[in-house]
N, C-alpha and C positions, 0 to 999 in steps of 0.2 A: 601624513602618517596614518591617520584614521581611515582614509580611503584605501590605503594599501592593506590594512588589517581587515577591513570589510571584504575586500576583493579576495583575500586569502581564505576567509571563512566561507565565502560563497563557493570558491573553487573546491575547498575540502568537502563541503556539503554535497556538491555534485559528484565529486570523485567517489565518496563513500556510497552515495545512492546508486551509482552505476556499477561500481566494481566490488563492493563489499557485501551488499545485501544478498543473502542466499536466494537462489531461484528454485523454488520447490512447487509452485502452484500449477504451472503449465505442464500437463502430461504430454510428453513428446509422442506417445502412441496415438494421439488424436490430432494429426496434422491439419484436419479440417477446421480446427479452431485457431490456427496460426494467424490468419488475417483478422479474426475477431479480437484476439489478444493484442495485436499490433495497433488496433484502433481504440482501445480502451482509454478513457480519459475522465478526469474529474474537473470541476470548476477550479479547484485549488492548484492542480498541477498540469492541466492540459494533457498532452500525450505522454507525460512523464510516467504514467501508469504502465505504458507499454515498453519502456526502455529495458527494463528487467522484469521478469515475472515476479509476482508477489509471493507471499508465504501463505500457505494454507493454514487456516485456523479451525481447530476442532470445535464442535458445538458448545462444549462447556466453557470455552475460552472467548466467547463473544455473547453479547446480549443487546437487546433493544428495550428501551424504556421511554415512554412519552415521545416517540418519534426520533430518538437519538440513539446512537450506538456507542458501544465501548468494547475494547478487546483486551485480553490479558496477554501481554508479551513480557518475557523474562520475569514472570511472576508478579507483574504489576498491571493494574487496570489502567487503561489509557482511553480517554474520551476521544472519539472520532469527530473531527471538525465537520460540520455540515457540508462545507464545500469540498471535502475529500471524498464524499460519497459518490460512487459510480451508480448512476440511476437507471442504466439500461438493464434488461433482463440478463440474469446470470446463466449463460449457456454452459458453463463448466459444472455448475451445481454446487461447488464447494465454496465456502466462505474464504475470501482472500483479503489480505492486507498488504500494503506496500509501506513498510516502516522506513524511517530515515533516522539513523543514529548519529548524534553529534554532541560532543561535550558531555557524554554520559546521559544524555536525554534522548528519548524516543518521541518522534512526532510521526503522524500518519499522513502520508502523501495521498494515498488512495485506499478506499475500502469498498468491497463488494460483498454484501451479505449473501449467505447461502440459504438453504431450505430449512435449517434447524430441525432435522429429522431425528 
């Protein structure tokens, strides 16, 4: 019974990550970035960053302190796990986050800081 419950939770997490998270960060007017977006990954999620585009985060809604990041989503500050950080240069320029919502909680699958201009 416990194994079935866990399998259901994993399935629901994947379903919501793929089909429910809005896709706003990738600008379709820049097709030259398609391959780059499709290869984005983090240590936490592997290529899960590329299954759906992330959500763009405005500069006032993210910050860095002592080498760690946090973002404001749905009015709440959420710490970005170190292993969710995408470490390659941000070719899109905008800060992006790939949130995963489950049981009323938000966790961060992937995060890519922008330029904070």
